[in-house]
C-alpha positions in Angstrom: -69.2 128.2 230.9 -69.1 129.4 227.4 -71.9 131.4 225.8 -74.0 129.4 223.5 -76.5 132.1 222.5 -76.1 135.9 222.3 -78.9 138.1 221.2 -77.7 141.7 220.5 -80.0 144.7 219.9 -82.6 142.7 218.2 -85.3 144.6 216.4 -88.3 143.0 214.7 -91.0 145.0 212.9 -94.0 144.1 210.8 -95.7 146.1 208.1 -99.4 146.7 208.8 -102.1 147.2 206.1 -102.7 150.7 205.0 -105.8 152.4 206.4 -106.6 153.9 203.1 -105.4 154.1 199.5 -103.3 157.2 200.1 -102.5 156.6 203.8 -98.9 156.1 205.0 -97.4 152.7 205.6 -97.8 151.6 209.2 -95.0 149.8 211.1 -95.5 147.7 214.2 -92.3 147.2 216.2 -92.6 144.0 218.2 -89.0 143.7 219.5 -87.2 146.9 220.7 -83.5 146.2 220.8 -83.6 143.0 222.8 -80.4 141.6 224.4 -79.8 138.3 226.1 -77.2 135.7 226.8 -77.4 132.0 227.5 -74.5 129.8 228.7 -73.9 126.2 227.8 -76.0 123.9 230.0 -78.1 126.8 231.3 -81.8 127.4 231.0 -83.4 130.8 230.5 -87.1 131.4 230.8 -88.6 134.3 228.8 -92.0 135.2 230.4 -94.6 137.6 229.3 -98.3 138.0 228.4 -99.7 137.2 224.9 -98.4 139.9 222.5 -95.4 140.7 224.6 -93.0 139.6 221.8 -91.7 136.4 223.4 -92.7 134.0 220.5 -91.4 136.5 218.0 -88.1 136.4 219.8 -88.2 132.6 219.6 -88.8 132.7 215.8 -85.9 135.1 215.3 -83.5 133.0 217.3 -84.6 130.0 215.2 -84.0 132.0 212.0 -87.6 131.4 211.1 -88.1 135.2 210.9 -85.4 137.7 210.0 -85.1 140.8 212.2 -84.7 144.3 210.8 -81.6 144.9 213.1 -79.4 143.2 215.6 -77.6 139.9 215.8 -78.4 136.3 216.9 -75.1 134.5 217.7 -75.3 130.8 218.2 -72.2 128.8 218.9 -70.1 131.8 218.0 -71.7 132.4 214.6 -74.1 135.2 213.7 -76.8 133.1 212.0 -78.1 136.0 209.9 -74.7 136.6 208.3 -74.4 132.9 207.1 -75.0 131.7 203.6 -78.0 129.4 203.2 -75.8 126.4 203.0 -73.9 127.2 206.1 -77.1 128.1 208.0 -78.5 124.7 207.1 -75.3 123.1 208.6 -75.5 125.3 211.7 -79.1 124.3 212.3 -77.9 120.9 213.6 -76.8 122.8 216.7 -80.2 124.4 217.5 -83.6 122.9 217.3 -87.1 123.8 218.5 -90.0 122.4 220.4 -93.4 124.0 219.7 -96.6 124.5 221.6 -99.0 122.1 219.7 -97.5 118.6 219.6 -100.1 117.5 217.1 -99.9 120.5 214.8 -96.1 120.3 214.6 -96.2 116.6 213.5 -97.2 115.7 210.0 -100.1 113.2 210.4 -99.3 111.5 207.1 -95.8 110.4 208.3 -94.8 107.6 210.7 -92.9 108.6 213.8 -89.7 107.2 212.2 -90.0 109.5 209.2 -90.9 112.5 211.4 -87.7 111.9 213.5 -85.6 111.2 210.5 -86.6 114.4 208.7 -84.0 116.7 210.3 -81.2 114.2 209.7 -82.1 113.7 206.1 -82.3 117.5 205.6 -79.4 118.6 207.7 -77.1 115.6 207.7 -77.6 113.9 204.2 -74.2 112.3 204.4 -75.3 109.9 207.2 -76.0 106.3 206.2 -79.1 104.3 206.9 -77.6 102.3 209.8 -76.5 105.5 211.6 -79.9 107.1 211.1 -81.8 104.2 212.5 -79.5 104.1 215.5 -80.2 107.7 216.1 -84.0 107.2 215.9 -83.8 104.3 218.4 -81.6 106.3 220.8 -83.8 109.4 220.9 -87.0 107.3 221.3 -85.4 105.5 224.2 -84.3 108.9 225.6 -87.8 110.2 225.7 -89.4 107.1 227.1 -90.9 105.6 223.9 -90.5 102.1 222.6 -88.8 101.1 219.4 -92.2 99.9 218.1 -93.4 103.6 218.3 -91.3 104.3 215.2 -93.9 102.6 213.0 -96.9 104.4 214.4 -98.6 107.6 213.3 -99.2 110.8 215.5 -102.9 110.1 215.9 -102.1 106.8 217.7 -100.5 108.7 220.6 -101.7 110.8 223.5 -100.9 114.5 223.6 -98.0 113.9 226.1 -96.6 111.1 223.9 -96.8 113.3 220.8 -94.8 116.0 222.6 -92.2 113.3 223.4 -92.0 112.5 219.7 -91.5 116.3 219.1 -88.7 116.3 221.7 -87.1 113.2 220.1 -87.1 115.0 216.7 -85.4 118.0 218.3 -82.8 115.8 219.8 -81.9 113.7 216.8 -79.3 116.1 215.3 -77.6 116.3 218.7 -78.2 120.0 219.3 -76.6 122.1 222.1 -79.5 124.6 222.2 -83.2 124.0 222.2 -85.8 126.7 221.9 -89.0 125.6 223.6 -91.9 127.8 222.8 -94.8 127.1 225.3 -93.9 123.3 225.1 -96.4 122.2 227.8 -99.2 124.8 227.5 -101.3 122.6 225.2 -101.1 119.6 227.5 -103.3 118.5 230.3 -102.1 119.6 233.7 -101.6 116.0 234.7 -99.2 115.5 231.8 -97.2 118.7 232.1 -95.1 117.6 235.0 -94.1 114.4 233.2 -92.9 116.4 230.1 -91.1 119.0 232.3 -89.4 116.2 234.2 -88.3 114.7 231.0 -86.9 118.0 229.7 -84.9 118.4 232.9 -83.5 114.9 232.7 -82.5 115.4 229.1 -80.8 118.7 229.9 -78.7 116.9 232.5 -78.0 113.9 230.2 -77.0 115.9 227.1 -75.8 119.2 228.7 -78.5 121.1 226.8 -79.2 124.8 226.9 -82.9 125.8 226.9 -84.5 129.1 225.8 -87.8 128.4 227.4 -90.7 130.7 226.3 -93.8 130.7 228.4 -96.6 132.8 229.9 -96.7 130.4 233.0 -94.5 131.8 235.7 -94.9 128.6 237.8 -93.5 126.4 235.1 -90.6 128.7 234.4 -89.7 129.0 238.0 -89.7 125.2 238.4 -87.3 124.4 235.6 -85.2 127.4 234.6 -82.0 128.9 236.1 -82.7 132.4 235.1 -85.7 134.4 233.9 -86.2 137.4 231.7 -89.6 139.3 231.9 -90.6 140.7 228.6 -93.2 143.5 228.2 -94.1 145.2 224.9 -91.0 143.9 223.2 -88.5 144.9 225.9 -87.0 143.1 228.9 -88.0 144.9 232.0 -86.4 142.5 234.5 -83.8 139.7 234.4 -82.0 137.6 237.0 -81.9 134.3 238.8 -85.4 132.8 238.8 -85.6 132.6 242.6 -84.5 136.2 243.0 -86.9 137.6 240.4 -89.9 135.8 241.8 -89.0 136.3 245.5 -88.1 139.9 245.2 -89.5 141.4 241.9 -88.4 145.0 241.2 -90.5 146.0 238.2 -94.2 146.8 238.5 -95.0 144.6 235.5 -93.2 141.6 237.1 -95.1 142.2 240.4 -98.4 142.3 238.5 -97.6 139.0 236.8 -96.7 137.3 240.1 -99.8 138.7 241.8 -102.0 137.4 239.0 -100.7 133.8 239.5 -103.6 131.6 240.5 -101.4 129.5 242.8 -98.4 130.3 245.0 -95.1 128.8 243.9 -92.4 127.6 246.2 -88.7 127.9 246.6 -86.0 127.2 244.0 -85.8 125.4 240.8 -86.8 121.8 241.4 -84.6 118.9 240.5 -87.8 117.0 239.7 -91.5 117.8 239.7 -93.2 115.0 241.6 -96.7 116.0 240.5 -98.4 118.7 238.4 -99.8 120.2 241.6 -96.4 121.6 242.4 -96.6 123.8 239.3 
């Protein structure tokens, strides 16, 4: 399998407010030379506590934030060396699903307009017929009816809104999806449904997932590999079953021991119920 994503020596820093008028500038380094690789059709879970740097990593991969050093190579192109025009074109190949399905959807827009937004922005040359076909296709793919296109976000449940967000991510036919805590804002009873959907879509479209989460149970259930991040560095990485069954780093062991429920075996082909998480 070819490599769809390569992160090389990624460094991300933030400038902090001065403590006083004549004090020195303070710098907070959130990512310390992070490296990772993701193959086509593969899923990699990045797990860590709040403040560990995992969401910052997601924003850098999505070119939402620019790192101070390092490279993010997607589909063979270093996205931070591209012109703004070329980056806009490249964005068709990588999309994101965020944590809050309501906050990520503009309440003023219909579902149709929300899903069309990436096409209009990234593929302005497409005609109306093609655009509407794409909308219908992705709505069907996520289990929503054609009639949903004319509704507004407030008319849907949390799980349905996340399906709309997934449809929007799919509409440009990406090969990579960065999922930043995509089910953590949902009720436990709905989480399994959305995770099942994501696994089905991965198989259907040969998607690659960079799956960001603090929930080890969820990550183990749906990812092929896992990377444990602590204070902006990966402390352990490997096959999900191997890392969880035989953790080597003290931080990984502490995370697993803190899990409220035991988790079983290997990556599941399908989550029958949320209790399995």
